[in-house]
C-alpha positions as CSV (number, residue, x, y, z in Angstrom):
1,M,-1.8,27.1,-16.6
2,V,-2.4,26.5,-13.0
3,D,-2.9,22.9,-12.3
4,L,-5.8,23.0,-9.4
5,H,-6.1,21.2,-6.6
6,P,-9.0,19.3,-6.2
7,A,-10.7,20.8,-4.0
8,Q,-10.7,24.4,-6.5
9,V,-12.2,22.3,-9.7
10,L,-15.7,22.6,-9.3
11,A,-18.8,22.8,-12.4
12,G,-18.3,24.8,-15.1
13,G,-14.7,24.3,-15.0
14,R,-14.4,27.8,-12.9
15,A,-11.8,27.9,-10.3
16,A,-11.8,28.7,-6.5
17,L,-11.5,28.1,-3.0
18,A,-14.9,27.0,-2.0
19,P,-15.9,24.8,0.5
20,H,-17.5,21.9,-1.6
21,A,-15.9,20.8,-4.4
22,V,-17.5,18.7,-7.5
23,R,-14.7,16.2,-7.6
24,S,-13.7,14.0,-4.9
25,A,-9.8,13.9,-4.7
26,D,-10.9,9.5,-5.4
27,D,-12.5,11.3,-8.1
28,Y,-9.5,13.4,-9.2
29,T,-7.2,11.2,-9.0
30,A,-9.2,8.0,-10.5
31,A,-10.0,10.3,-13.8
32,L,-6.3,11.2,-14.3
33,L,-5.3,7.5,-14.1
34,E,-8.3,7.4,-16.8
35,Q,-6.7,10.2,-18.8
36,A,-3.5,7.8,-19.4
37,L,-5.1,5.2,-20.3
38,D,-6.9,6.9,-22.8
39,T,-2.9,8.2,-24.2
40,T,-1.7,4.1,-25.5
41,A,-3.2,1.8,-27.7
42,D,-2.2,-1.2,-25.1
43,R,-4.3,-0.3,-22.4
44,T,-4.0,-3.5,-20.7
45,G,-0.5,-3.5,-21.1
46,A,-0.2,-0.4,-19.4
47,L,-2.4,-1.9,-16.4
48,V,0.3,-4.7,-16.1
49,R,2.6,-3.0,-15.8
50,F,1.2,0.0,-13.4
51,A,-0.3,-3.5,-11.1
52,G,3.6,-4.5,-11.5
53,R,5.1,-1.7,-9.6
54,L,2.9,-1.6,-6.6
55,D,3.8,-2.7,-3.1
56,P,2.1,-5.7,-1.8
57,D,-0.1,-3.7,0.3
58,E,-0.9,-1.3,-2.3
59,A,-1.5,-4.9,-4.9
60,A,-4.2,-5.8,-1.9
61,A,-5.9,-2.9,-1.9
62,L,-6.5,-3.5,-6.3
63,R,-7.2,-6.4,-5.3
64,A,-9.6,-5.3,-3.3
65,A,-11.0,-2.1,-5.1
66,L,-11.7,-4.8,-8.4
67,T,-13.8,-7.4,-5.8
68,L,-15.7,-4.0,-5.3
69,V,-16.9,-2.9,-8.8
70,E,-17.2,-6.6,-9.6
71,R,-19.9,-6.7,-6.7
72,D,-21.2,-3.0,-7.3
73,P,-20.2,-0.7,-10.3
74,D,-21.2,2.6,-9.4
75,P,-20.1,1.9,-5.5
76,R,-20.8,5.5,-4.6
77,E,-24.4,5.1,-6.0
78,G,-24.6,2.8,-2.8
79,G,-26.2,-0.3,-4.9
């Protein structure tokens, strides 16, 4: 099995080097994090352990992201 760079993942699961990927790198990373959380029965525990491993700048970025999501559940939509 070959791991594809996010820019190589296209609609329908086809792989190619193309200028327009279906997913951004951020969307790809978020999907990987979601998949990892899906492997545990204790999502809260996993999130707490993850947060505990962040450095102070990353923790601040996570707090800011959570604040943004509370205001606008899908910031990509610009709503």
